[in-house]
PALO-708393 format. One line per 3 residues: their letters; for each residue x, y, z of C-alpha. Coordinates in steps of 0.2 Angstrom, whole numbers, plus 2048, in hexadecimal, padded with zeros to 3 digits. Layout:
residues N
A> X/Y/Z  ...
***
This chain:
residues 419
MYK> 81D/899/7FE  822/897/7EC  819/89E/7DE
THD> 812/892/7D1  820/893/7C4  82E/895/7D1
QSM> 828/884/7DA  827/87C/7C9  839/881/7C5
LFN> 83F/87C/7D6  838/86A/7D3  842/86A/7C2
ILR> 852/86F/7CB  850/862/7D9  84A/854/7CF
HSF> 85C/852/7C7  865/853/7D8  86F/844/7DE
LVQ> 865/841/7EE  855/841/7E5  85B/835/7D8
LSG> 863/82A/7E5  852/829/7EF  84B/81D/7E2
IFI> 859/811/7E6  856/812/7F9  844/80E/7F6
IFF> 847/7FF/7EB  854/7F9/7F7  849/7FB/806
LIC> 83B/7F1/7FE  846/7E3/7F8  84D/7E1/80A
LSF> 83B/7DF/810  83A/7CF/807  848/7C7/811
EGT> 843/7CC/823  83B/7BC/827  84B/7B2/822
FPI> 859/7BE/825  857/7C9/834  866/7D3/830
SSQ> 85C/7DA/821  851/7E3/82D  860/7ED/834
INK> 866/7F1/823  855/7F7/81E  854/803/82D
LAA> 865/80A/827  85D/80C/815  84E/814/81C
LAL> 858/820/827  863/825/818  853/828/80E
VLS> 84B/833/81C  85B/83D/81F  85E/840/80C
YLS> 84C/848/80B  84E/852/81B  85E/85A/814
IFF> 854/860/805  844/864/80E  84B/870/81B
WWR> 856/879/80E  848/87B/801  838/87B/80C
IKV> 82F/86F/801  81C/86E/804  816/85F/80E
PPE> 806/856/807  7F7/858/814  7F5/845/815
IIC> 807/844/81C  803/852/828  7F3/848/82E
YGF> 7FD/838/830  80A/842/83A  7FC/849/846
FVL> 7F5/838/847  806/832/84D  808/841/859
WAI> 7F6/83E/860  7F9/82B/862  80A/82E/86B
TTG> 804/83C/876  7F4/834/87C  7FB/822/87C
ALV> 808/827/889  7FB/82C/895  7EF/81E/893
SIN> 7F9/80F/88E  7FB/800/89B  809/7F8/893
HGL> 816/806/88F  822/7FA/886  815/7F5/879
FFK> 810/807/877  821/80E/874  824/800/867
GGK> 814/805/85E  818/817/860  829/815/859
LVF> 822/80B/84A  815/817/844  822/826/847
FIW> 82E/81D/83C  821/819/82F  81C/82C/82F
LIM> 82E/830/82B  82F/824/81D  81F/82B/816
FAV> 825/83D/818  835/839/80E  82D/82D/801
SGF> 81F/83A/7FD  82C/848/7FD  837/840/7F0
AIL> 828/83B/7E5  823/84E/7E5  835/853/7E0
KGT> 837/845/7D3  826/847/7CB  826/834/7C8
VTA> 824/825/7D3  82B/818/7C6  83A/813/7D1
NFI> 82E/810/7E0  823/804/7D5  833/7FB/7CF
GFL> 837/7F8/7E1  826/7F0/7E4  828/7E6/7D4
LLG> 838/7DF/7DA  831/7DC/7EB  824/7D1/7E4
LVV> 831/7C8/7D9  83D/7C4/7E7  82E/7BE/7F2
LVG> 828/7B4/7E3  839/7AB/7E1  839/7A8/7F4
GVF> 828/79F/7F2  82F/795/7E3  83E/78E/7EC
YGV> 83A/78F/7FE  827/78C/7FF  821/781/7F2
PTQ> 810/77A/7F8  80E/768/7FB  7FE/75E/7FA
KDN> 7FA/750/806  7E9/748/80A  7E0/756/800
TYQ> 7E8/763/80B  7F3/771/805  802/779/80E
AIS> 803/78C/80E  813/794/807  81B/7A4/80D
GFL> 82C/7A4/804  83A/7AE/80D  82D/7B5/81A
DNR> 825/7AD/829  813/7B3/826  809/7AE/818
NTY> 7FE/7BE/818  80E/7C9/817  814/7BE/809
AGY> 804/7C0/7FF  803/7D2/803  815/7D5/7FB
LLY> 80F/7CC/7EC  800/7D7/7EB  80B/7E7/7EA
SIY> 814/7DF/7DB  803/7DD/7D3  7FF/7F0/7D6
AIF> 810/7F4/7CE  80C/7E9/7BE  7FC/7F3/7BC
YFF> 806/803/7BE  812/7FE/7AF  803/7F7/7A5
IRM> 7FF/807/79C  812/80C/79A  817/7FC/790
KRK> 812/805/77F  80F/7F6/774  81E/7EC/77A
YYL> 815/7DC/779  823/7D1/780  822/7DC/790
SIF> 80F/7DA/790  811/7C7/78F  81E/7C6/79D
AIL> 812/7D2/7A8  803/7C6/7A5  80E/7B7/7AA
FLL> 815/7BF/7B9  804/7C5/7BE  7FD/7B3/7BD
ALI> 80C/7AD/7C7  809/7BA/7D5  7F6/7B5/7D6
YFI> 7FA/7A2/7D6  806/7A4/7E5  7FA/7B0/7EE
AQS> 7EE/7A2/7ED  7FB/795/7F3  7FF/7A0/802
GSR> 7EE/79D/809  7EA/7B0/80C  7D8/7B2/808
KIF> 7D6/7C4/80A  7E5/7C8/7FF  7DE/7BC/7F1
IAV> 7CD/7C5/7F2  7D6/7D5/7F2  7DF/7D1/7E1
FLF> 7CE/7CF/7D8  7C6/7DE/7E1  7D5/7E8/7DB
VIV> 7D3/7E2/7C9  7C1/7E6/7C9  7C3/7F7/7CF
WMW> 7D2/7FA/7C4  7C7/7F5/7B5  7BA/802/7BB
YCV> 7C6/810/7BC  7D3/80C/7AF  7CC/801/7A2
RPF> 7B9/806/7A1  7BD/818/79B  7C7/811/78C
VLK> 7BE/801/788  7B3/808/77B  7C1/812/773
KKS> 7CD/804/770  7CB/7F2/76B  7DB/7EC/775
ALI> 7D3/7F3/785  7C3/7E8/782  7CE/7D9/77F
ILL> 7D7/7DC/78F  7C6/7DE/798  7C0/7CD/792
VFM> 7D0/7C5/797  7CF/7CB/7A8  7BC/7C6/7A9
IGS> 7C0/7B4/7A4  7CF/7B4/7B0  7C4/7BB/7BE
ITL> 7B9/7AB/7BC  7C6/79D/7B9  7D4/7A2/7C5
PYY> 7C9/7A3/7D5  7C1/792/7D0  7D2/78A/7CF
AYN> 7D8/792/7DF  7C9/78D/7E8  7CB/77A/7E4
HTY> 7DE/778/7E2  7E6/783/7EF  7E8/785/802
MGQ> 7DF/796/801  7D0/78C/7F9  7D1/780/808
RLK> 7D0/78E/814  7C2/796/80B  7B8/785/80B
RTV> 7BB/784/81E  7B5/796/820  7A5/792/816
YED> 7A1/781/81C  7A8/77F/82D  7A9/78A/83D
SGL> 7B9/794/83D  7C1/797/84E  7CB/7A5/847
SNT> 7BC/7AE/83F  7B3/7AD/850  7C2/7B4/859
RNE> 7C3/7C2/84D  7B0/7C6/850  7B4/7C6/863
LYK> 7C2/7D2/860  7B7/7DE/857  7AA/7DD/865
ESV> 7B8/7E0/872  7BE/7EF/868  7AD/7F7/867
DFF> 7AC/7F5/87A  7BD/7FC/87D  7B9/80B/871
IEN> 7A9/80F/87B  7B3/810/88B  7C2/81B/883
PVT> 7BA/824/874  7C7/833/874  7D8/82C/879
GLG> 7D6/81A/876  7E0/80C/87E  7F1/811/877
LLN> 7FB/809/869  7FD/7F6/86A  7F4/7F6/87A
FRV> 7E4/7EE/874  7EC/7DD/877  7EF/7E2/889
HSR> 7DC/7E4/88C  7D6/7D6/881  7D3/7C5/888
YGV> 7DB/7BE/878  7EB/7C7/87A  7ED/7CD/868
EVH> 7E9/7DD/85E  7D8/7DF/855  7E0/7DE/844
SDY> 7D5/7EB/83B  7DA/7FC/833  7CA/803/839
MQP> 7C8/7FC/84B  7DA/7FC/850  7DE/80F/84E
LVT> 7CC/813/855  7CE/808/865  7E1/80D/868
TGI> 7E1/820/863  7CF/825/865  7C4/82F/859
PGF> 7D1/83D/856  7DE/830/851  7D1/827/846
VLY> 7CC/837/83D  7DE/83D/83A  7E3/82C/833
FSC> 7D5/82A/827  7D6/83D/822  7E6/837/818
YLI> 7DB/82C/80D  7CD/838/80C  7D8/847/806
LWF> 7E1/83B/7FA  7D1/834/7F2  7CB/846/7EF
RLS> 7DB/84B/7E7  7DB/83B/7DC  7C9/83F/7D6
RIR> 7CE/851/7D2  7DD/84B/7C7  7D2/83F/7BE
RIS> 7C5/84C/7BB  7D0/85A/7B5  7DF/851/7AD
KDK> 7E0/84F/79A  7F0/844/79B  7EB/831/798
ISF> 7F9/82A/7A3  7F5/835/7B2  7E3/831/7B0
YDA> 7E7/81F/7B0  7F3/821/7BF  7E6/82A/7CA
GLY> 7D9/81C/7C6  7E6/80F/7CA  7EA/817/7DB
KAI> 7D7/818/7DF  7D6/806/7DC  7E5/803/7E8
VIN> 7DD/80E/7F5  7CC/804/7F4  7D7/7F4/7F6
YFW> 7DE/7FC/806  7CD/7FE/80D  7C9/7EB/80A
LGI> 7DA/7E5/811  7D7/7F1/820  7C9/7E5/826
GQP> 7D5/7D8/82B  7E5/7E1/82E  7EB/7F2/833
NYS> 7F3/7FC/825  7F9/80B/82F  807/801/837
AFP> 80D/7F8/827  81D/7FE/81F  81A/7F9/80D
KML> 807/7FE/80D  80B/810/814  81A/812/808
LLA> 80F/80E/7F9  802/81A/800  80F/828/802
TII> 815/824/7F0  803/828/7EA  801/837/7F5
GWS> 812/83E/7EF  80D/83B/7DC  7FC/843/7DE
FYY> 802/852/7E8  80F/855/7DB  803/853/7CC
EKT> 7F6/85F/7D5  803/86C/7D9  80D/86C/7C9
RLQ> 801/866/7BB  7EF/86B/7C0  7F4/87C/7C7
YLP> 804/881/7BF  804/87B/7AD  7F4/884/7A8
ELD> 7FE/894/7AC  80D/88E/7A2  802/889/793
QLH> 7FC/89B/793  80D/8A2/793  812/896/784
SQ> 803/89B/77A  807/8AD/77B
***
């Protein structure tokens, strides 16, 4: 184990190494390739090579320097280990189980490498550039490959290069996160601020045109929580912050109204409110089935991806709460959500102790993202989604670095400088 100043010096040395600097390019390339997987299947194979290069690069540093691993990554690793061990014993369809096991193991490797490089670099700007470009490429795909058409008062959903509108809208949402990451870093560059606002409006517009209700609601939930954590503490100190708050309040009223009456997403919401939705009824039945299956198998669960084998509907439950619970049991559920719990307490500690305005803002932004994950988890599993867990690993790595090198070590260095 390194002493405090030794580990801080180690980070400074490794931060400038070739592999650490190259990791940002790997991550950006990986994220951009995700946007083409629906149209160009070869991009999936290329992405696997990029991910493998990222993981091997970090392993070469990790085993040589013995870098500490964040507890969240350890918990997710034990979650994967538990899911694979128990699933091998209880799964009915071993083909589906091995597919799910390979997926979560590969995600854990990506999280391990991404969080590790974030710790070594001390910054996650390259990661958010990747998410920004991901949304930009997907947005361009929506413009040229999925322009919505209106016919008999109905609207056609768009998904750009991708074959799933929820995935399309989700990728645009990551770009919104990135815009808010760079928001505080623009430093009165008004032309960048104008471009960011226009880009943000375009992202929200195409999310609405995708027809994804939960992603559209997630956008405004995120903005509200972001204002609470990131704007509210400064709103009484700066007039510019108050103006921004008023703009978002007006937008929070006008944009949903337009989307409700003039987009495919609005048509879907109207059907949900005024008509019986077969899909909603199916999801309710899936939840009921998952509760019954959990009661029958509370410890081991049914095995990864084996819920569909037992369900009369032949699909997964599509929930980040019920799916790990019913497929990996209580131990797997606890291990998985321990990642969020540990991260939440660390972000709270950073906001409570930090005197750095940008770090205070970042910790609040990341808490808003985590809350957004909790909302999105109602309708989709997060633990098996590459971009979601890559972003989570980015946040974990940054918070672990900040806690270990700033909250613990810098006070000692400050004392040395003052002597």
